[in-house]
C-alpha positions in Angstrom: 0.0 0.0 0.0 1.3 3.4 -0.9 1.8 6.0 1.8 1.1 9.7 1.4 2.0 12.6 3.5 -0.4 15.6 3.0 1.0 18.9 4.3 -1.7 21.5 4.7 -0.6 25.1 5.2 -3.8 27.2 4.5 -6.0 28.8 7.1 -9.5 27.6 8.1 -11.4 30.4 6.4 -8.8 31.5 3.8 -10.3 30.2 0.5 -11.9 27.4 -1.4 -8.6 25.6 -2.0 -8.4 24.4 1.6 -11.7 22.6 1.1 -10.5 21.1 -2.1 -7.3 19.9 -0.4 -9.2 18.3 2.5 -11.6 16.7 0.0 -8.8 15.2 -2.0 -7.1 14.0 1.1 -10.3 12.1 2.2 -10.7 10.6 -1.3 -7.1 9.3 -1.1 -7.9 7.7 2.3 -11.1 6.2 0.9 -9.4 4.4 -1.9 -6.7 2.5 -0.1 -3.8 4.9 0.4 -2.3 5.2 3.8 -2.6 8.9 4.4 -1.1 11.1 7.2 -2.0 14.8 7.5 0.4 17.3 8.8 -0.9 20.8 9.7 1.6 23.6 9.4 1.5 27.3 9.9 -1.9 28.8 9.2 -3.4 25.4 8.8 -3.2 24.9 12.6 -6.4 27.0 12.6 -8.1 23.9 11.2 -7.9 22.4 14.7 -10.4 25.1 15.9 -13.7 23.3 15.8 -15.5 25.9 17.9 -16.3 28.2 14.9 -19.9 28.4 13.6 -20.6 29.2 10.0 -22.3 32.5 9.4 -23.3 33.0 5.8 -23.1 36.8 5.9 -19.7 36.8 7.7 -17.8 34.0 6.0 -17.3 33.6 2.3 -16.6 29.9 2.6 -17.8 27.1 4.9 -15.6 26.3 7.8 -13.0 23.8 6.8 -12.4 22.7 10.4 -15.7 20.8 10.2 -14.1 18.5 7.6 -11.1 17.9 9.9 -13.6 16.8 12.6 -14.6 13.9 10.3 -11.0 12.6 9.9 -11.6 9.7 12.3 -14.1 8.2 9.8 -11.4 8.1 7.1 -8.6 6.7 9.4 -6.8 10.1 9.1 -6.1 10.3 12.8 -4.0 11.3 14.6 -3.4 14.6 12.9 0.3 15.4 12.7 1.7 18.7 14.1 5.3 19.7 14.3 6.8 19.6 17.8 7.8 23.2 17.5 4.0 24.1 17.4 2.9 22.1 20.4 2.4 25.3 22.5 0.2 26.9 19.9 -3.3 28.0 21.2 -4.9 26.0 18.4 -3.1 22.9 19.4 -3.8 23.4 23.1 -7.5 23.8 22.5 -7.8 21.0 19.9 -10.3 18.2 20.4 -8.7 16.0 17.7 -6.2 13.3 18.3 -2.8 14.9 17.7 0.7 13.4 17.2 3.8 15.6 17.4 6.5 14.9 14.9 9.9 16.3 13.9 9.6 17.4 10.2 12.9 16.5 8.7 14.2 14.7 5.6 14.1 11.3 7.3 10.5 11.7 8.2 9.5 12.9 4.7 11.4 10.0 3.0 9.4 7.5 5.0 6.5 8.3 2.7 6.1 7.2 -1.0 4.5 10.6 -1.9 4.2 14.0 -0.4 1.5 16.5 -1.3 2.0 20.1 -0.2 -1.1 22.3 -0.2 
């Protein structure tokens, strides 16, 4: 089975691309790929599941709602770099999180890496 590391860097409410990236990640997991998701930088905001969608306030639906469904796709635990373990988003997260050191050895342990 092929293994894929998906590195997400875009914020929760940034644009439609974050929704497309999450959807593609879930499709990969559905069709037999071993997928791990690493949240980086602004994508840490995807751990905030407290937000409520308000049509007049938000241009796009809240992507963190998709992250909440990761457990159904065997995409847990969500990976976060060790350097971000003190982030407010990480501290308040309800998702299962694993802290990793992002280095060449870690990246080379996967067959493919997708960076969105």
